[in-house]
C-alpha positions as CSV (number, residue, x, y, z in Angstrom):
1,M,-0.1,-0.1,0.0
2,A,1.3,3.4,-1.0
3,K,2.6,5.4,2.0
4,C,1.6,9.3,1.5
5,K,3.2,12.3,3.6
6,L,0.7,14.8,5.0
7,E,2.0,18.1,5.7
8,Y,-0.4,19.7,8.4
9,I,-0.2,23.4,8.1
10,W,-1.7,25.7,10.7
11,L,-1.5,29.3,12.3
12,D,-0.1,29.4,16.0
13,G,-1.3,31.9,19.0
14,H,1.6,34.5,18.6
15,L,-0.9,37.2,18.0
16,P,-1.3,39.8,16.5
17,T,1.1,38.2,13.8
18,Q,0.6,34.6,13.6
19,Q,2.9,32.3,12.5
20,M,2.8,29.1,10.5
21,R,3.6,25.7,12.2
22,S,3.8,22.3,10.3
23,K,4.2,18.7,11.0
24,T,4.1,15.5,8.6
25,K,1.7,12.6,9.2
26,I,2.3,9.5,7.2
27,V,-0.9,7.8,6.0
28,E,-1.8,4.9,3.5
29,N,-3.6,5.6,0.2
30,F,-4.7,9.3,0.5
31,S,-7.2,10.2,-1.7
32,G,-6.4,13.8,-2.0
33,K,-9.5,15.1,-0.2
34,P,-9.4,17.0,3.2
35,E,-12.3,14.9,4.4
36,D,-10.3,11.8,4.1
37,A,-7.4,13.3,6.1
38,P,-7.7,12.6,10.0
39,I,-8.4,14.9,12.5
40,W,-4.9,15.4,14.3
41,A,-3.7,16.6,17.6
42,F,-0.8,18.7,18.7
43,D,0.8,20.5,21.7
44,G,-0.8,23.8,22.0
45,S,1.3,24.9,25.0
46,S,4.3,25.1,22.5
47,T,2.3,27.4,20.1
48,N,1.0,29.8,22.4
49,Q,-2.4,28.3,22.3
50,A,-3.2,26.4,25.4
51,P,-1.9,26.0,28.9
52,G,0.6,23.1,29.6
53,G,-1.9,21.3,32.0
54,S,-4.1,21.0,29.2
55,S,-2.5,21.4,26.1
56,D,-4.0,19.1,23.3
57,L,-5.7,20.9,20.4
58,L,-6.9,19.6,17.2
59,L,-6.0,20.0,13.5
60,K,-9.2,19.8,11.3
61,P,-8.0,19.6,7.5
62,V,-9.8,22.1,5.3
63,R,-8.0,22.3,2.2
64,V,-5.4,20.0,0.5
65,F,-2.8,20.6,-2.2
66,V,-0.3,18.5,-4.0
67,D,3.2,19.1,-2.7
68,P,5.3,18.7,-5.6
69,A,8.8,19.0,-3.9
70,R,8.1,15.7,-2.2
71,D,7.1,12.1,-3.4
72,N,3.7,11.1,-2.6
73,A,2.9,14.2,-0.6
74,Y,0.2,16.9,0.1
75,L,0.0,20.1,1.8
76,V,-2.9,20.1,4.4
77,I,-4.3,23.4,5.5
78,A,-5.8,22.9,8.8
79,E,-8.0,24.8,11.3
80,V,-7.3,24.9,14.9
81,L,-10.1,23.5,17.1
82,N,-10.5,23.0,21.0
83,P,-10.8,19.4,22.2
84,D,-14.7,19.7,21.9
85,K,-14.1,20.5,18.2
86,T,-15.3,24.3,18.4
87,P,-13.1,26.8,16.7
88,H,-10.2,27.7,18.9
89,E,-10.2,31.7,19.6
90,T,-7.0,31.9,17.2
91,N,-9.0,30.2,14.3
92,G,-9.4,33.3,12.0
93,R,-10.7,31.1,9.1
94,A,-13.8,30.2,11.3
95,T,-14.8,33.7,11.3
96,I,-15.5,34.1,7.7
97,E,-19.1,34.6,6.6
98,D,-18.8,33.6,3.0
99,D,-20.7,30.2,2.7
100,D,-22.0,30.8,-0.8
101,N,-18.6,32.1,-2.1
102,D,-20.1,35.2,-3.5
103,F,-17.2,37.3,-2.5
104,W,-14.1,37.0,-4.8
105,F,-10.7,38.2,-3.5
106,G,-7.4,38.9,-5.1
107,F,-4.4,39.2,-2.6
108,E,-1.2,41.1,-3.9
109,Q,1.4,39.8,-1.4
110,E,4.6,41.9,-1.3
111,Y,7.5,40.5,0.7
112,V,11.3,41.2,1.1
113,L,13.9,38.6,0.5
114,W,16.1,39.0,3.6
115,D,20.1,38.0,3.8
116,L,20.3,35.9,7.2
117,D,23.9,36.4,7.0
118,H,24.1,40.2,6.3
119,H,20.6,41.0,8.1
120,T,19.8,43.1,5.1
121,P,17.5,42.9,2.2
122,Y,18.9,40.3,-0.4
123,G,21.3,42.4,-2.6
124,F,21.8,45.2,-0.2
125,P,25.2,46.3,0.6
126,A,27.0,45.6,3.9
127,P,25.1,47.1,7.0
128,G,25.5,50.8,7.2
129,Y,25.7,51.3,3.3
130,Y,22.7,51.7,1.1
131,P,22.0,50.8,-2.5
132,P,20.9,53.7,-5.1
133,P,17.6,55.2,-4.2
134,Q,14.4,53.4,-5.1
135,G,13.1,53.8,-8.6
136,P,15.0,51.4,-11.1
137,F,14.1,48.1,-9.1
138,Y,10.1,47.9,-9.7
139,C,9.6,45.4,-12.5
140,S,13.4,45.4,-13.2
141,V,15.5,43.6,-15.5
142,G,19.2,42.8,-15.2
143,A,21.8,41.8,-12.4
144,E,22.3,45.1,-11.0
145,Y,18.7,45.7,-10.1
146,N,16.8,42.4,-10.3
147,I,17.6,40.4,-7.1
148,G,16.5,37.1,-6.3
149,R,14.7,36.3,-9.5
150,E,15.9,32.4,-9.2
151,I,14.1,32.0,-5.7
152,V,11.1,33.8,-7.0
153,E,10.9,31.7,-10.4
154,E,11.2,28.5,-8.2
155,H,8.3,29.6,-5.9
156,L,6.2,30.4,-9.0
157,D,6.6,27.0,-10.5
158,I,6.0,25.0,-7.4
159,C,2.8,27.1,-6.7
160,L,1.4,26.4,-10.2
161,K,2.5,22.6,-9.8
162,A,0.8,22.4,-6.5
163,G,-2.5,24.1,-7.9
164,I,-2.4,27.6,-6.4
165,N,-3.8,30.1,-8.6
166,V,-1.0,32.5,-8.8
167,E,-1.8,35.1,-11.5
168,G,1.4,36.9,-11.6
169,I,4.8,37.9,-10.0
170,N,6.9,41.1,-10.2
171,A,9.9,42.9,-8.6
172,E,8.9,45.5,-6.3
173,V,10.0,49.3,-5.5
174,M,12.7,48.3,-3.2
175,K,15.7,46.2,-4.0
176,G,15.2,42.7,-2.8
177,Q,11.4,43.2,-2.6
178,W,8.9,41.1,-4.9
179,E,5.3,40.5,-5.2
180,Y,2.6,37.5,-6.3
181,Q,-0.7,37.8,-6.9
182,I,-3.4,35.0,-5.9
183,F,-7.0,35.2,-7.0
184,A,-9.8,32.8,-5.8
185,K,-13.6,32.9,-5.7
186,G,-14.5,32.4,-2.0
187,A,-12.7,34.2,1.0
188,K,-11.9,30.6,2.6
189,E,-10.5,29.5,-0.6
190,A,-8.5,32.6,-1.2
191,G,-6.9,32.4,2.3
192,D,-6.1,28.9,2.0
193,Q,-4.2,29.5,-1.3
194,L,-2.3,32.5,0.3
195,W,-1.2,30.4,3.2
196,A,-0.1,27.6,1.0
197,A,1.7,29.9,-1.1
198,R,3.2,31.4,2.1
199,Y,4.5,28.3,3.3
200,L,6.0,27.0,0.0
201,L,7.9,30.4,-0.2
202,E,9.3,30.0,3.5
203,R,10.4,26.4,2.5
204,I,12.2,27.6,-0.5
205,G,13.8,30.3,1.7
206,E,15.2,27.6,3.9
207,Q,17.1,26.2,1.0
208,H,18.7,29.5,0.1
209,N,19.3,30.6,3.8
210,I,16.9,33.5,3.0
211,R,14.3,35.0,5.3
212,I,10.9,35.7,3.7
213,N,10.5,39.2,5.5
214,L,6.7,40.2,5.9
215,D,7.4,43.3,8.0
216,P,5.3,46.0,6.6
217,K,8.4,48.5,7.1
218,P,11.6,46.3,6.6
219,V,13.8,49.3,5.9
220,S,13.2,52.7,7.5
221,G,13.8,56.0,5.6
222,D,12.8,56.6,1.8
223,W,11.9,53.0,0.8
224,N,8.4,51.7,0.3
225,G,6.9,49.3,2.8
226,S,5.5,45.9,2.2
227,G,1.7,45.5,1.8
228,M,-0.9,42.9,0.8
229,H,-3.3,44.9,-1.2
230,C,-6.6,43.0,-1.2
231,N,-8.9,43.4,-4.2
232,F,-12.4,42.4,-3.7
233,S,-16.0,42.0,-5.1
234,D,-19.4,40.5,-4.6
235,K,-22.2,40.1,-7.1
236,T,-23.3,43.7,-6.4
237,L,-19.9,45.4,-7.3
238,R,-19.6,43.1,-10.2
239,T,-22.9,43.8,-11.8
240,C,-24.6,47.1,-10.2
241,G,-23.4,49.5,-12.9
242,D,-23.9,52.6,-10.5
243,K,-21.4,55.0,-9.3
244,A,-23.5,55.7,-6.2
245,T,-23.6,52.1,-4.9
246,Y,-20.0,52.1,-5.3
247,E,-19.5,55.4,-3.3
248,K,-22.0,54.1,-0.6
249,I,-19.8,51.0,-0.2
250,C,-16.6,53.0,0.1
251,N,-18.1,55.4,2.5
252,A,-19.0,52.4,4.8
253,F,-15.4,51.6,4.9
254,G,-14.9,55.1,6.3
255,T,-16.9,55.2,9.4
256,K,-15.1,55.0,12.7
257,E,-16.5,51.6,13.7
258,A,-15.2,50.2,10.3
259,I,-11.7,51.8,10.3
260,Q,-11.1,50.3,13.7
261,R,-12.3,46.8,12.5
262,H,-10.2,46.9,9.7
263,I,-6.9,48.2,10.9
264,E,-7.0,46.1,13.9
265,V,-6.6,43.1,11.5
266,Y,-4.6,44.7,8.9
267,G,-1.1,43.6,10.3
268,E,1.3,44.5,13.0
269,D,3.4,47.7,12.9
270,N,1.3,48.6,10.0
271,H,1.5,52.4,11.3
272,L,5.3,52.3,10.3
273,R,4.0,51.8,6.5
274,L,0.8,53.8,6.3
275,T,2.5,57.2,6.8
276,G,0.8,59.0,3.8
277,K,4.1,58.5,1.7
278,H,5.0,55.7,-0.6
279,E,1.8,55.1,-2.3
280,T,-0.3,55.0,1.0
281,Q,-2.7,57.0,2.9
282,S,-2.1,57.6,6.6
283,I,-3.2,55.3,9.1
284,D,-5.3,58.0,10.9
285,K,-7.0,59.1,7.8
286,F,-9.7,57.5,5.1
287,S,-10.0,58.1,1.5
288,F,-11.1,56.6,-1.6
289,G,-10.7,57.6,-5.3
290,V,-10.4,56.4,-8.9
291,S,-7.0,55.2,-9.8
292,D,-5.7,56.8,-6.4
293,R,-2.9,54.6,-5.0
294,G,-2.4,57.1,-2.1
295,A,-6.1,56.4,-0.8
296,S,-7.2,54.0,1.5
297,I,-9.6,52.3,-1.1
298,R,-8.9,52.6,-4.8
299,I,-11.6,52.2,-7.6
300,P,-9.6,50.8,-10.4
301,I,-10.1,52.4,-13.8
302,G,-11.2,49.4,-15.3
303,T,-14.1,49.2,-13.0
304,V,-15.1,52.6,-14.0
305,E,-14.5,52.3,-17.7
306,A,-16.9,49.0,-17.4
307,G,-19.5,51.4,-16.0
308,Y,-19.0,50.5,-12.2
309,K,-19.0,47.0,-12.6
310,G,-15.9,45.1,-11.2
311,W,-14.3,45.5,-8.0
312,L,-12.5,47.5,-5.4
313,E,-8.8,47.5,-3.9
314,D,-8.4,48.1,-0.3
315,R,-4.5,49.1,0.1
316,R,-4.3,49.2,3.7
317,P,-3.5,45.6,4.6
318,A,0.3,44.9,5.4
319,S,2.3,42.2,4.2
320,N,2.0,40.3,7.5
321,A,-1.8,40.5,7.6
322,D,-3.9,37.1,7.9
323,P,-6.0,37.0,4.8
324,Y,-8.6,35.3,6.8
325,K,-9.2,38.2,9.0
326,V,-8.9,40.6,6.3
327,A,-11.4,38.9,4.2
328,A,-13.8,38.6,7.2
329,A,-13.6,42.3,7.9
330,I,-14.2,43.3,4.4
331,I,-17.3,41.2,3.9
332,K,-19.0,42.2,7.1
333,T,-18.5,46.0,6.0
334,V,-19.5,45.6,2.5
335,K,-22.7,43.6,3.6
336,S,-23.4,46.4,6.1
337,A,-23.7,49.0,3.2
338,E,-25.9,46.8,1.1
């Protein structure tokens, strides 16, 4: 009987920025379906999710991807449950209210390849020195400006082989900074795909002694931070054809209650990135506008040209935000306006 490796991947309890944990279970003749992967236990006291005297927590498989880097292997995205099988308080996926998958999400995940030997972005000079000012690195070509392409291409290939819907990659504004884009129909599916992509990138980074830095402002000064811009739509946004409806939804994001709801889950240390500079709106302000990359919410020009049928982009989420929690907050705000 064929032995299969199931790599269970879950989020720990180090709030507000949860880290991924994983461990391998060997099973026989696995079907590739999450319902056929067994619920498994782990030590929650070692992940900041349970006290030592009562540390057993459960991993419930919810999404499975092929793992192309290992023979007979799968990536198993798992939710954390209490012993009574209720969602653990750190389980952000369970808070998503999108059972009909009416909401579609496209996450633009920025990150910095971080040199663990020099403690600088990959390609930066030795500490205390700086490369030329940002400008030539965005969508760059050539060894002087494009740093880490071999790592990024390896990640793209393995994601596509795993069945993750990566829609594009590009070098970003800061040297050693990159982005990949993931789109999925359904908030949970989008979050599952992004976490699987994050996991695979971390594993590739291990092979190159490169940390995948998701800090919102990895280098202080006149350098862009790293975000996770979130493009989203539901049936109303995709079909309404009405500017007033779009403005009503955008204004719903600007209430005091909504701003607090979103900023709380949009990433740790996001105030260092949302300064009003480097294509951001200040964290203490809210704005929206057509094609405005300095706004909190951007209305894409394609949406306007289609007669206000399309999507919106929330530019505030930081690179280290949890896509499950980002999606849950967006769904709640959009529904409140409709």
